C-alpha positions in Angstrom: 26.3 -131.2 -179.9 29.8 -130.4 -181.3 32.2 -129.3 -178.6 35.4 -127.3 -178.7 37.9 -127.0 -175.8 39.4 -123.5 -175.3 42.6 -123.3 -173.2 43.6 -120.3 -171.1 46.5 -118.0 -171.9 48.8 -116.1 -169.7 47.2 -113.6 -167.3 44.6 -116.0 -166.1 46.7 -117.5 -163.4 45.8 -117.3 -159.7 47.3 -118.9 -156.5 45.4 -122.2 -155.8 44.3 -122.9 -159.3 43.6 -126.6 -159.8 44.2 -127.4 -156.2 40.7 -128.9 -155.6 41.5 -131.4 -158.3 44.8 -132.4 -156.9 43.5 -135.7 -155.4 42.5 -136.9 -158.8 44.8 -139.6 -160.1 44.2 -138.4 -163.6 45.1 -134.8 -162.7 48.2 -136.1 -160.8 49.5 -137.9 -163.9 49.9 -134.5 -165.6 50.8 -132.4 -162.6 53.6 -134.6 -161.5 55.6 -133.5 -164.5 55.7 -130.0 -163.1 58.8 -129.4 -160.9 58.0 -129.5 -157.2 58.9 -125.9 -156.6 56.4 -124.8 -159.3 53.7 -127.1 -157.8 54.2 -125.3 -154.5 54.1 -121.8 -156.2 50.9 -122.9 -158.1 49.0 -124.0 -155.0 50.5 -121.7 -152.3 52.1 -118.7 -154.0 53.1 -116.1 -153.4 51.2 -114.4 -156.2 54.3 -112.4 -157.2 56.2 -115.6 -157.9 53.3 -117.2 -159.8 52.8 -114.1 -161.9 56.4 -114.2 -163.1 56.3 -115.3 -166.7 58.9 -118.1 -166.1 56.5 -119.7 -163.6 53.1 -118.7 -164.9 53.4 -120.4 -168.3 54.2 -123.9 -167.2 51.8 -123.7 -164.3 48.9 -122.7 -166.5 49.6 -125.4 -169.0 49.9 -128.1 -166.3 46.6 -127.1 -164.6 44.7 -126.7 -167.8 45.9 -129.9 -169.2 45.1 -131.7 -165.9 41.6 -130.5 -165.9 41.0 -131.5 -169.5 42.3 -135.0 -168.8 39.9 -135.3 -165.9 37.0 -134.2 -168.1 38.0 -136.7 -170.7 38.2 -139.5 -168.2 34.6 -138.8 -167.3 33.4 -138.9 -170.9 33.6 -135.2 -171.8 35.7 -134.7 -174.9 36.0 -132.3 -177.9 36.3 -132.4 -181.7 38.1 -129.0 -181.9 40.7 -127.6 -179.6 42.2 -124.1 -179.5 44.0 -121.9 -177.1 44.9 -118.2 -176.8 48.6 -117.8 -177.3 50.1 -120.0 -174.5 46.9 -122.0 -174.5 47.7 -123.3 -178.0 50.5 -125.4 -176.4 47.9 -126.9 -174.0 45.6 -127.7 -177.0 48.5 -129.5 -178.7 49.4 -131.5 -175.6 45.7 -132.4 -175.1 45.6 -133.7 -178.7 48.7 -135.8 -178.0 50.7 -133.9 -180.6 53.3 -133.4 -177.9 54.0 -135.2 -174.7 53.2 -133.7 -171.3 56.9 -133.7 -170.3 58.0 -132.1 -173.6 55.3 -129.4 -173.5 56.1 -128.3 -170.0 59.8 -128.1 -170.8 59.0 -126.2 -174.1 56.8 -123.6 -172.5 59.4 -123.0 -169.8 62.0 -122.3 -172.5 59.4 -120.2 -174.4 58.9 -118.1 -171.3 62.6 -117.6 -170.9 63.0 -116.5 -174.5 60.1 -114.1 -174.4 61.2 -112.6 -171.1 64.6 -111.7 -172.5 63.3 -110.6 -176.0 61.2 -107.5 -175.6 63.0 -104.1 -175.4 62.3 -101.5 -172.9 59.6 -98.8 -173.5 57.3 -101.2 -175.3 54.0 -102.5 -174.3 50.4 -103.3 -175.2 47.0 -101.7 -174.9 43.4 -102.9 -175.3 40.9 -101.0 -177.4 37.2 -101.4 -176.6 34.1 -101.4 -178.8 36.0 -100.4 -181.9 35.9 -102.3 -185.2 39.2 -103.9 -186.2 39.1 -102.1 -189.6 38.9 -98.7 -187.8 41.9 -99.5 -185.6 43.9 -100.8 -188.6 43.2 -97.6 -190.4 44.2 -95.4 -187.4 47.5 -97.2 -186.8 48.6 -97.8 -190.4 50.9 -94.8 -190.5 52.2 -95.1 -186.9 55.6 -96.7 -186.8 56.4 -99.6 -184.5 52.8 -100.4 -183.8 50.8 -103.6 -184.7 47.7 -105.5 -183.7 48.5 -108.2 -181.2 45.2 -109.8 -180.6 41.9 -109.9 -182.4 40.1 -111.0 -179.2 36.5 -110.2 -180.1 34.4 -107.5 -181.9 34.6 -105.5 -178.7 38.2 -106.0 -177.8 41.4 -105.6 -179.9 44.9 -105.4 -178.4 47.6 -103.3 -180.0 51.3 -103.8 -179.4 54.5 -101.8 -180.0 56.5 -98.9 -178.6 55.0 -96.9 -175.8 55.2 -93.6 -177.8 53.3 -95.3 -180.7 50.7 -96.7 -178.3 50.2 -93.3 -176.7 49.7 -91.8 -180.2 47.2 -94.4 -181.2 45.2 -94.0 -177.9 45.0 -90.3 -178.4 43.8 -90.7 -182.0 41.2 -93.3 -181.0 40.0 -91.1 -178.0 39.4 -88.3 -180.5 37.1 -90.8 -182.4 35.3 -91.6 -179.1 36.9 -95.0 -178.3 38.3 -96.1 -174.9 41.6 -97.8 -174.4 43.5 -99.4 -171.5 47.2 -100.0 -171.3 48.0 -103.5 -170.1 50.3 -104.4 -167.2 52.8 -106.4 -169.3 56.5 -106.3 -169.6 56.7 -105.6 -173.4 55.3 -105.7 -176.9 54.3 -109.4 -177.2 53.0 -110.7 -180.5 54.8 -108.1 -182.5 57.8 -107.9 -184.9 59.9 -107.0 -181.9 60.0 -110.7 -181.2 61.3 -111.7 -184.7 64.7 -112.7 -183.3 63.0 -114.5 -180.4 60.9 -116.5 -182.8 64.1 -117.7 -184.5 65.5 -118.7 -181.1 62.3 -120.5 -180.3 62.4 -122.3 -183.6 65.9 -123.7 -182.8 64.3 -125.2 -179.7 61.2 -126.4 -181.5 63.4 -128.3 -184.0 64.6 -130.6 -181.2 61.0 -131.4 -180.0 59.0 -134.4 -181.3 55.6 -133.5 -182.6 53.0 -136.0 -183.8 49.8 -135.6 -185.8 47.1 -134.1 -183.4 44.1 -136.4 -182.7 41.9 -133.3 -182.5 41.2 -130.5 -185.0 43.5 -127.8 -183.8 42.6 -124.2 -184.7 45.8 -122.2 -184.8 46.3 -118.6 -183.6 48.2 -117.2 -186.5 45.7 -118.3 -189.2 42.4 -118.5 -187.3 41.6 -121.9 -188.7 42.9 -125.5 -189.0 46.1 -125.8 -190.9 48.3 -128.5 -192.6 51.4 -126.3 -192.1 54.2 -127.6 -190.0 53.3 -127.2 -186.3 56.8 -125.9 -185.6 56.5 -123.1 -188.1 53.1 -122.1 -186.7 54.5 -122.0 -183.2 57.5 -120.1 -184.4 55.3 -117.5 -186.0 52.9 -117.3 -183.1 55.0 -115.2 -180.7 55.7 -112.5 -183.4 52.3 -112.4 -185.0 48.7 -111.4 -184.3 46.5 -113.8 -182.4 43.3 -114.3 -184.3 41.1 -115.6 -181.5 38.0 -114.0 -182.9 38.5 -115.5 -186.3 39.3 -118.9 -184.7 36.0 -119.0 -182.9 34.1 -117.9 -186.0 35.8 -120.7 -187.9 34.7 -123.3 -185.4 31.1 -122.0 -185.4 31.0 -122.1 -189.2 32.1 -125.7 -188.9 29.3 -126.7 -186.6 30.7 -126.1 -183.1 27.8 -125.0 -180.8 29.4 -125.6 -177.4 32.6 -124.1 -176.1 34.2 -125.3 -172.8 36.9 -123.0 -171.5 39.4 -125.1 -169.5 41.8 -123.7 -167.0 42.0 -120.7 -164.7 40.0 -117.6 -165.4 36.9 -116.7 -167.4 38.3 -114.4 -170.0 37.8 -116.6 -173.0 34.2 -117.4 -172.1 33.4 -113.7 -172.1 35.1 -113.2 -175.5 33.1 -116.0 -177.1 29.9 -114.5 -175.9 30.9 -111.2 -177.5 31.7 -113.0 -180.7 28.5 -115.1 -180.8 26.0 -114.9 -177.9 23.9 -117.8 -179.3 26.5 -120.6 -178.6 26.8 -122.5 -175.3 29.9 -121.5 -173.3 31.1 -122.9 -170.0 34.2 -122.3 -167.9 35.3 -125.5 -166.2 37.2 -126.0 -162.9 35.3 -129.1 -161.6 32.8 -131.7 -162.7 29.7 -131.5 -160.6 28.5 -128.1 -161.9 29.4 -129.0 -165.4 26.9 -131.9 -165.2 24.4 -129.5 -163.7 24.8 -127.0 -166.5 24.5 -129.6 -169.2 21.7 -131.3 -167.5 20.3 -134.5 -169.0 22.6 -134.3 -172.0 25.7 -134.6 -169.9 24.2 -137.1 -167.6 23.9 -139.5 -170.5 27.7 -139.4 -171.1 29.2 -138.7 -167.7 29.4 -141.0 -164.7 28.6 -139.1 -161.6 31.4 -139.2 -159.1 34.1 -137.7 -157.1 35.0 -134.4 -158.8 33.4 -131.0 -158.3 33.3 -128.6 -161.2 32.3 -125.0 -161.3 30.8 -123.4 -164.4 30.9 -119.7 -164.2 29.0 -117.0 -166.0 31.1 -115.2 -168.6 33.0 -112.2 -167.3 35.1 -110.4 -169.8 38.7 -109.6 -169.0 41.8 -109.0 -171.1 44.2 -111.6 -172.2 47.2 -111.6 -174.6 
């Protein structure tokens, strides 16, 4: 069994996420780095405050990292780690490439930069059951429009000006494909964030990164990379997220089991669309993880304390 951890991106958050693990000393070691006001918002809401990008990003990273640390303490670990957009920061923190304190401060700053960067009248839309090559061909002559996310063979997200998105949706509808505009504040993962990427890079330069102790599969290249982590993160917010290619790369390199860690079930559903033959679990507690893995997990996990839920894969949209 070769395991990869997948870490949730923005949009997966919900009030109360991680709260059932809050008595775990391992979880607390991570969560205590989150400011007390954000801890309260994470567990108690209101949802409007949690959904604010400035709060959502550090809360998702803290909860996801805390869950991963609990799993590791019980003997469940990975060879590969990846995350969708924001989740890449969690993957780097889990691999000890960056400290917990630094990663939470960094994603807070990232959220501030992203919130201030996107112009009005820009957005994103998901295209369903349409090959990437078809979408690329449709949008190639539409100005101010790019692909934001290669999520799966059945879900591609485009990003750009709203006029350009409307034009693309109309063209794709004529070809028989369905689309859905996303409830986001702007055109993330697009060239609109070029200046923001430079601002983020100035922050990244001041952060200490170490060599990861896991094989990190990066969003912008869809595989492992020896390139400077700071450059990869700089490029991430202005470039396409190659989640589908990342999963395919890990499968090609022997990964047969994916564990989605953190709130939501979106990544689990996407992996099933990419390759329905692999094992995929969404983890929020330990007990049902042991149940799902059966005797294999019983041999490496000490039964105790935590509860875990492993949910069937439901497909949503993430960015």
